[in-house]
C-alpha positions, 0 to 999 in steps of 0.5 A: 518406755524404759527403752525412750528414755535411755535412747535419749539418755545415751544421745544425749551423753554422745551428743556430750560427749561430742563438744567436748571433743570439739571443743579440745579440738578447737583448743588444740587449733587455736593458732590454725583456727585464726590465721583462717580467719586473719586470711580470710579476712584480709583477702575478702577484704583485699577482694573489695577494695579492688572492685570498689577502688574509685568508691574507695579513694572519693571515698578519703579524698572525700574525708581528707578535705572534710579533715581539712574544711574542719566539722560542720560550725565548728571554728575552722569550719568558719574560717574555711568556709566560703560566704556562699556556704555560710549564707546557705548554712544561716539559713537552713539555722535559721529556719530552724530557729523559727520553727514552732515545734522545735525543742525552746534549747534548740532553737536558743542555740540557734539563735545562738549561733544565728549571731555567729554567722551573723558577724561572721558573715560580715567580717568576711563581707567586709574584709580588706574594705573599710567602713565607710557610712553613707554621707550623703545630704541627701539621705537626710539633713543631719548627712554632712555633704562630700562636696 
């Protein structure tokens, strides 16, 4: 029994000495270890970049496009989005607004966003045209005729 305890304590002492030796070795060679870690990381990044060059290029183009266009529903996005994109996004927001299972605060935010969509869409539709009222008398006696 005592022999077993002595063997265990001796093994524990050996392990602690090995740990101390390893820690001292790491402290002595930390600069070399840092360079090796950076070098291996750079090597892996280079290999990964060469294998996936097309995907990385596509990602870069997509990011440039997103930066140019602006984040979703920002002022820049509203200015740069075409009419079709605006109408598609408005339809999604309207579905969320009409969904009774969603949070009421979120739905009230959707309503505010719908008003903004309506304003921007109408401005884009009427851009460069003068607004005209219907003035044909066949639509009612109170509407004057152009004749």
